[in-house]
C-alpha positions in Angstrom: 45.8 24.5 -12.8 46.3 23.3 -9.2 43.5 25.5 -7.8 41.1 24.2 -10.8 42.0 20.7 -9.7 41.2 21.7 -6.0 38.1 23.6 -6.5 37.1 20.4 -8.9 37.6 17.8 -6.2 35.7 20.0 -3.3 32.5 20.3 -5.6 32.7 16.6 -6.4 33.0 15.4 -3.1 30.3 17.5 -1.9 28.0 15.4 -3.7 28.7 12.6 -1.6 27.7 14.5 1.6 24.2 13.6 3.1 22.0 16.1 3.1 18.9 14.9 4.8 19.6 13.9 8.2 16.5 15.4 9.6 14.4 13.5 6.9 16.1 10.3 7.4 15.0 10.4 11.0 11.3 10.3 10.6 11.5 7.9 7.5 8.5 5.5 7.7 6.9 7.4 10.4 3.8 8.0 8.1 3.5 4.4 7.1 3.6 3.3 10.8 1.2 5.7 11.8 -1.5 4.7 9.1 -1.4 1.0 10.4 -1.8 2.0 13.5 -4.7 4.1 13.0 -5.9 0.5 10.6 -5.8 -1.3 13.8 -9.5 -1.3 15.7 -8.1 -2.8 18.9 -4.3 -3.3 18.9 -4.4 -5.6 22.7 -7.2 -7.8 20.8 -4.3 -10.7 21.1 -4.3 -10.6 24.7 -8.4 -11.1 25.2 -8.5 -15.0 26.0 -12.3 -15.0 25.1 -13.4 -16.6 21.8 -14.9 -14.5 19.2 -18.3 -14.5 18.7 -19.2 -14.8 15.3 -19.6 -17.7 12.4 -19.9 -21.3 13.3 -16.9 -23.0 11.6 -18.9 -24.8 8.7 -20.6 -21.2 7.3 -16.5 -20.0 7.6 -15.2 -22.6 5.8 -18.0 -22.4 3.1 -17.6 -18.7 3.0 -13.7 -19.1 2.6 -14.0 -21.7 0.0 -16.9 -19.7 -2.3 -14.2 -16.6 -1.9 -11.5 -18.7 -3.5 -13.6 -19.9 -6.5 -14.3 -16.8 -7.6 -10.4 -16.7 -8.4 -11.0 -19.8 -10.1 -13.8 -18.4 -12.4 -13.2 -14.6 -13.0 -16.3 -12.3 -13.9 -17.1 -11.9 -17.7 -15.1 -9.0 -19.3 -16.9 -5.7 -19.6 -16.4 -4.2 -23.3 -15.4 -0.6 -22.5 -15.0 0.7 -25.8 -17.9 3.0 -25.7 -16.8 5.4 -23.0 -17.7 8.6 -23.2 -20.6 7.8 -25.9 -23.6 9.5 -25.9 -25.7 8.9 -22.6 -29.3 9.6 -23.9 -29.3 6.4 -26.0 -28.7 6.3 -30.0 -28.4 9.3 -32.2 
């Protein structure tokens, strides 16, 4: 009975040990690498030159028009006929 209790205790405590120390050291590397690949120019904030592009009025109007698209969403499309006949009615 005593050997059974010790064996059971060892089996139960084995579940508490960490088994992934090598995986945990690289946790998040893929996300950090993907973020770095999405940045076109990482040192862009260090450039004191102004950005050439839209003037203030045009930029403001484009932002307002973009935000208005959320106030009036596009009409809902009926999708009941998915997989229906493609060549017209039969």
